[in-house]
C-alpha positions as CSV (number, residue, x, y, z in Angstrom):
1,M,101.1,121.7,82.1
2,S,101.8,120.2,86.1
3,I,102.6,116.7,86.7
4,S,100.0,114.2,87.9
5,A,101.0,112.5,91.1
6,D,100.0,109.1,89.6
7,A,102.4,109.7,87.2
8,I,105.0,110.3,89.4
9,R,104.2,108.4,92.7
10,G,106.7,105.7,92.3
11,Y,109.7,108.0,91.7
12,V,109.3,110.0,94.8
13,D,111.7,107.9,97.1
14,L,113.8,108.5,94.0
15,M,113.7,112.8,93.8
16,V,114.1,112.6,97.4
17,L,117.0,110.7,97.8
18,S,118.5,113.1,94.7
19,L,118.0,115.9,97.2
20,L,119.6,114.4,100.8
21,R,122.8,113.8,98.1
22,S,124.0,117.2,98.5
23,G,123.1,117.0,103.0
24,P,120.6,116.6,105.5
25,S,117.2,118.4,105.0
26,Y,114.0,119.0,106.7
27,A,110.7,118.2,105.0
28,Y,109.5,121.6,104.2
29,E,112.4,122.6,102.4
30,L,112.6,119.1,100.8
31,A,109.1,119.8,99.3
32,Q,110.4,123.8,98.8
33,R,113.1,122.6,96.6
34,I,110.9,119.5,94.7
35,S,108.4,122.2,93.8
36,N,111.6,124.9,92.6
37,I,113.6,122.1,90.4
38,S,110.5,120.9,88.8
39,G,110.1,124.4,87.8
40,D,106.4,124.0,89.5
41,E,105.2,121.3,87.3
42,Y,105.4,119.0,90.1
43,V,104.3,120.3,94.0
44,I,104.3,117.3,96.3
45,K,101.7,116.6,99.0
46,Q,103.2,117.1,102.5
47,T,101.4,113.9,103.3
48,T,103.0,112.3,100.3
49,L,106.6,113.3,101.0
50,Y,106.2,112.3,105.1
51,S,105.6,109.1,103.5
52,A,108.5,108.8,101.7
53,V,110.8,110.0,104.5
54,K,109.0,107.8,106.9
55,R,109.1,104.7,104.4
56,L,113.0,105.5,103.6
57,E,113.7,105.4,107.1
58,A,112.1,102.1,107.9
59,S,114.6,101.1,105.0
60,E,116.9,102.6,107.0
61,L,118.2,104.3,103.7
62,V,117.8,107.5,105.2
63,S,118.4,108.8,109.4
64,A,116.6,111.4,111.1
65,S,117.9,113.7,113.6
66,P,116.7,116.5,115.3
67,G,117.7,119.9,114.8
68,I,116.7,123.6,113.8
69,S,116.1,125.2,110.9
70,P,117.4,128.6,110.0
71,S,114.7,130.7,110.6
72,G,115.0,129.2,114.7
73,K,112.5,126.2,114.8
74,P,112.9,123.0,115.3
75,R,113.1,120.4,112.8
76,T,113.5,116.7,112.2
77,Y,116.4,116.6,110.1
78,Y,117.4,113.7,107.3
79,Q,120.3,112.3,105.4
80,L,121.2,109.6,103.4
81,T,122.8,106.3,105.1
82,P,125.5,104.6,103.3
83,A,123.0,102.4,102.1
84,G,120.5,105.1,101.2
85,F,123.6,106.3,98.7
86,E,123.9,102.9,97.3
87,H,120.3,102.8,97.1
88,F,120.1,105.9,94.9
89,H,122.6,104.5,92.2
90,V,120.1,101.2,91.7
91,K,117.1,103.4,91.3
92,V,119.0,106.0,88.4
93,E,120.0,103.0,86.8
94,E,116.4,101.4,86.8
95,W,114.9,104.9,86.1
96,L,117.1,105.5,83.4
97,S,116.2,101.7,81.3
98,T,112.6,102.4,82.4
99,K,112.5,106.1,80.6
100,S,114.3,104.4,77.5
101,V,111.4,101.7,77.3
102,V,109.0,104.0,77.3
103,D,111.0,106.2,75.2
104,R,110.9,104.0,72.5
105,F,107.0,103.3,73.0
106,I,106.5,106.9,72.9
107,A,108.8,107.7,69.9
108,E,107.1,104.8,67.7
109,A,103.4,105.9,68.5
110,T,104.2,109.2,67.6
111,E,106.4,108.9,64.7
112,G,104.8,111.2,61.4
113,V,102.6,112.8,63.4
114,T,102.8,115.9,63.7
115,P,101.6,118.2,66.9
């Protein structure tokens, strides 16, 4: 089952920030990693990804710099700024709280229900 874009829309920035914690990356590589980590349950559209990195860059959470991909093509590499690292940690805490609340509703709604 694939995850709808609507269900994950508010967490794309968090996913990008999470991936950039390990080092600079370019958009195509980020998209591939998102697909791989999600087990292909979520495939991000390029427009969604570019909107996210541009939004993060405008917020000074990510910086962009020119570079060359392993295949030799020019690419724009994105990396976390110090503010991006801090924002990532805040958003993780927010996610954990959100997930906890939603999990409680699901647990109550499905109590005693067999699939």
